[in-house]
N, C-alpha and C positions, 0 to 999 in steps of 0.2 A: 545520662537520663538522655529519652532517645523521645524526639517529637513525633506527631501525628508525621507528618511531612517527612519524617526518612522511613517511615514505614511504607508509606504510599507511594514513592517513590520510585525501589525497584519493581513494583506492581507497573505502572508503565515504561520502565524498560524492557521488564518484559514481552509486555503487551505490541511492544513499535519492534522489538528483536523476532520476534513470531511472525508480524506480519511481512517484514524484512525478507525473511526468508522465503513465504509465499510466493513474494514480486518475483524475488529474483528467483525460481522454482516457474511462474509464471511466463519471464521475459525468457526463458530459454524456450520453453512450450512454444513460443511467436514466432523466434529463430529456426527452429527446426522445421515446423507446420506452419507454411502459409494457409492452409484453409482457419488453424487457431489464428491465427496472424488478423486473416480479413475480421472476424469474429470479432477478436477483443478490439478492433479498429470502430469497429461499425458500432458494438454496445460492450466497450467493457466489463459494468459492471453483469451482466447476466453471462460474460466469457465465462469469469472470474467465479460464477454461480455455479455453472454448466463443468468446468474442470476440465481437463483434458488427457486422456489416455487411461481414462479409474482414476487418475489423480483429483481430487480436490484439493482445493485454495480459500486454506480458511483466515481471513482475517478480520480485522478489528470494522466494527460500523464510521467511526471517523474514516477509517483509511479507505474502507469503501467508497465515502465518500468522495473523498479528494480523487480515487480511482475513476467513478461516476464522472467526474468530472472532464474530464480529458475528452476534447474532441478535433482529432486530427490524421492527418490523412496517411502517415510512416510510421514502420514502426521506431523510427531514430525520434522523430517530432513529439510521439506517444513516452516516449523514455523522459525525455527533455523537459515536459510541463509536467508529468507526474513528478521529477524531479521536484520543480516547482513548488507542486501542490504538495507534496510532503513534507519541504522545508520549510514552508509556511506555518502546517500546522504544527512542528515541530520547533517555532520558533517564537509559540506562546507560552506564558509566564509558567501554566500547569509544567511544559515536559523540558524546562529550563531551571525553574526551580527557585522563581523570584514571585516576588507579591506584587505588582506592581497593580 
């Protein structure tokens, strides 16, 4: 017998996988374009919404919030802070499948 939690978990997993794919593409764009990188460091939310080279980065609202909270001056710092923000989000009971 399946429970509701089992039916919800794949949806959450799919959401974060799509977010991670978009973030990966965004980081590649930042690595190859100094202009996009500067935009990302100045206003991450706006940079994601604006896209790069005709490509738009679609992410969930929760991940967009984790991204928008990053305020640093280098791409390396950006990646480090984003990792912390996303890790904190993914370690919530909702994503690890526990009821705390």
